C-alpha positions in Angstrom: 10.3 8.3 2.4 7.4 10.4 3.5 4.0 9.2 4.9 1.1 11.5 4.2 -1.4 12.3 7.0 -4.0 10.0 5.4 -1.6 7.1 5.2 -0.8 7.6 9.1 -4.5 7.8 9.8 -5.0 4.6 7.9 -2.1 2.9 9.8 -3.6 4.0 13.1 -7.0 2.6 12.1 -5.6 -0.7 10.8 -3.1 -1.0 13.6 -0.2 -1.0 11.1 3.2 -0.3 12.7 6.0 1.7 10.7 8.0 -1.4 11.2 5.4 -3.5 9.4 5.1 -0.9 6.7 8.8 -1.0 6.0 9.0 -5.0 6.2 6.1 -5.1 3.5 7.5 -2.3 1.3 10.8 -3.8 1.2 9.8 -6.9 -0.4 6.6 -5.7 -2.2 5.7 -6.0 -6.0 3.4 -3.6 -7.9 -0.1 -5.2 -8.4 -1.6 -2.1 -10.1 0.1 0.8 -11.7 -1.9 4.2 -12.1 0.4 6.3 -14.6 -2.3 8.7 -15.3 -3.9 9.2 -11.9 -5.4 12.7 -11.6 -3.3 13.4 -8.6 0.0 12.1 -10.2 1.6 8.7 -11.2 1.2 6.2 -8.3 1.1 2.5 -7.9 -0.5 -0.2 -5.5 2.1 -2.5 -4.1 1.4 -5.7 -2.2 3.9 -6.8 0.6 4.1 -9.3 3.4 5.4 -8.5 6.9 7.8 -11.1 8.7 4.7 -12.5 10.6 2.7 -13.1 7.3 0.3 -9.9 7.5 -0.5 -8.9 3.8 -0.4 -5.1 3.3 -1.3 -2.7 0.5 0.7 0.5 0.1 -0.2 3.1 -2.5 2.7 5.3 -3.2 3.9 7.7 -5.6 6.2 6.6 -8.4 8.2 9.5 -10.2 9.4 11.5 -7.1 12.8 11.4 -5.6 11.1 11.0 -2.1 8.7 8.0 -1.9 5.6 9.4 -0.7 3.3 6.6 1.1 -0.4 7.7 0.2 -2.3 5.0 2.0 -1.7 1.7 3.6 -4.4 -1.1 4.4 -4.8 -4.6 5.0 -6.6 -6.2 1.8 -9.8 -8.0 2.7 -12.8 -9.4 1.2 -15.2 -8.7 -0.3 -13.1 -6.3 -2.2 -9.9 -8.4 -2.2 -10.8 -12.1 -2.0 -7.1 -12.9 -2.2 -4.4 -10.3 -1.2 -3.3 -9.6 -4.9 -6.6 -10.2 -6.7 -9.4 -7.5 -6.7 -13.0 -8.7 -6.9 -14.3 -8.3 -10.4 -17.1 -5.6 -10.7 
């Protein structure tokens, strides 16, 4: 697994630890798939830490090494529920 600079910056801003990232990623489910993304196939994962914190993780899908692109806590108004994106 590799964490991009952007993902690391987001983790610092959101106060997400590496342990929380691993906890959420371990039991995460894919909530959105982006197979034709302009920067390469990736997906949006939703996972929950042992303390009940919901995290979204955007990562690559076809590479041997999982690349974490960004990590954030889903919040309203964009995410009224952790796995439901606001309708536009």
